[in-house]
FIROZA-387350 format. One record per residue (C-alpha): x, y, z. Coordinates in steps of 0.05 Angstrom, whole numbers, plus 32768, in hexadecimal, padded with zeros to 4 digits. Layout:
REM FIROZA-387350
XYZ/...
//
This chain:
REM FIROZA-387350
863E878788CC/866187B68898/869987C188DE/869E877D88EE/86BA876A88AE/86E487A388B5/8702879088F2/8710874D88DD/8743876B88A6/8761877288D6/8794874F88B6/87B6879D88C1/87E2876288DC/87FB874688A1/882A877F8893/8865874D8898/88B087488875/88F1871A8866/88FE86F38813/890686C787D5/894B86D987C1/897E869787D6/897B867A881A/89C5869C8826/89A386DC881C/897986DB8861/89BD86EE8887/89BD87328859/89B9876F8880/897F878A8858/8954874E887D/8968875F88C6/8942879F88B3/890F8787889D/8909875788D4/890C87998907/88CC87B688DB/88AB877588DF/88A787778930/88A287BF892F/886587BD8902/88438779892A/8851879D896F/882987DD8947/87F087B0893A/87EB8784897F/87E987CE89AB/87BD87F6897C/87F98828896F/87D8884A892A/88128876892A/884A88498928/8823882788F2/881F886488C8/8867887288DA/887F882788BA/884688388878/885F88628840/883988A48833/881E888387F5/880288428816/87D4881987EF/87B787E58825/877687B98808/874C8791883E/872187538838/86E6877C8834/86FD879A87EF/870E87DD8818/875088058809/876A88358834/87A48860880F/87DD8891882E/87E988A4886D/87A388C28882/87758886885F/879B88548887/8791887E88C2/874A888088BC/873E883688AD/8768881F88EA/873888578915/8705883988FC/870F87FB8916/871A88118956/874887FD8996/875087C989C6/870587AA89D8/86E787D889A0/870687AF8966/8700876D898C/874B875C8976/8769872B89AA/87AF87268988/87CC86EF8954/87D086A98962/880A86A48928/882286F2891C/8827870088D0/886686D088B7/887F86D5887A/887D86978841/88C686AC8832/88FA86DC8839/88DD87238815/88F6872D87D0/8920876C87CE/892D8788878D/896787C1877C/896F87C487CE/892C87E887DF/88F987C887BF/88DB878787E9/8897875D87DB/88898728880B/884F86F88814/883786CE884D/87FA86C18886/87E786D888CD/87AF86B58902/879186F3891B/876586E7895A/871F870A8969/86E88706899D/86A18729897A/865B872B898E/867986F089C8/869786C9899B/86DE86B8899F/870186AA8951/873C869F8926/874B86C588E8/877986A888B8/879686DC8889/87BE86D2883F/87E7870F8834/881787368809/883E8777881E/886E87A587F6/88A387D0880E/88BE880D87FD/8909881C8815/8921886D8817/894B88908838/896388538863/8921884A887E/88EB88148869/88A9881F885B/886C87FB8847/884F880E880E/881D87D787F6/87F087A4881A/87B68772880C/87998745882F/875E87058825/874286D28841/8722868E882F/86E5869E8819/86CA864E8817/86EA863E8861/86E2867B889C/86CD868C88DD/869586BF88B6/867586838887/8679864D88C4/864D868C88EF/861C868F88B7/8612864988A5/860B864888F6/85D6867988F5/85B2865988BF/85AA861988E2/85998641891E/855F866988FC/8547862D88D9/85428604890F/851C86318936/84EE863C88F8/84E485FA88F0/84DB85E98938/84A886278936/8484860688F6/847685C48921/845E85EF8962/842F861B8932/841785DB8911/840485B8894B/83D985ED896C/83B185F28924/83B085AB892A/838C85AE896C/835E85E58959/833C85C38926/831E858D8949/830385C0897E/82E585E38944/82C885AD8925/82A9859C8970/829585DB897C/826B85DD8935/824C859C8936/823185B38988/820B85EC8963/
//
């Protein structure tokens, strides 16, 4: 179960970047840099390219996932991604909505960037396919002319998500089976009681 949760937590898909200055700032060259960064990162996620995901992350990166797990630094992030598995092992089928920023990335002092947005990942686990909406924030740092992801947090809607739906269905299914089993046992006991009475009378 822990592995399944961690898998979904792949929201790793959410490292995107573009922000909240003025509309005119959308044409600023810095946002072209950020868009290229986003495209490389999304492609690396889709291709299970852990090396590139780590390359695009700052050595001091800190990431937090939906299950509360924290992966810090290049080694911690790489270990986390390796645990998720690759290809069919991690169940990730791609995006029905790629990581999409809600605004332009807010760029401060030309080297700090902050952005938030959403993504929808598609998974196949235990023979079931489902979509997982993610809500994320990303912090970026520009050093030596290169943008790197230094902070990332992803979460989901705890009141409405595929896990909750599956849990509800499981409860209903188990409850239905238990109820049916109770009826069958009750019926058998009901049939046995008269026979016992008859046997006692005959004796």
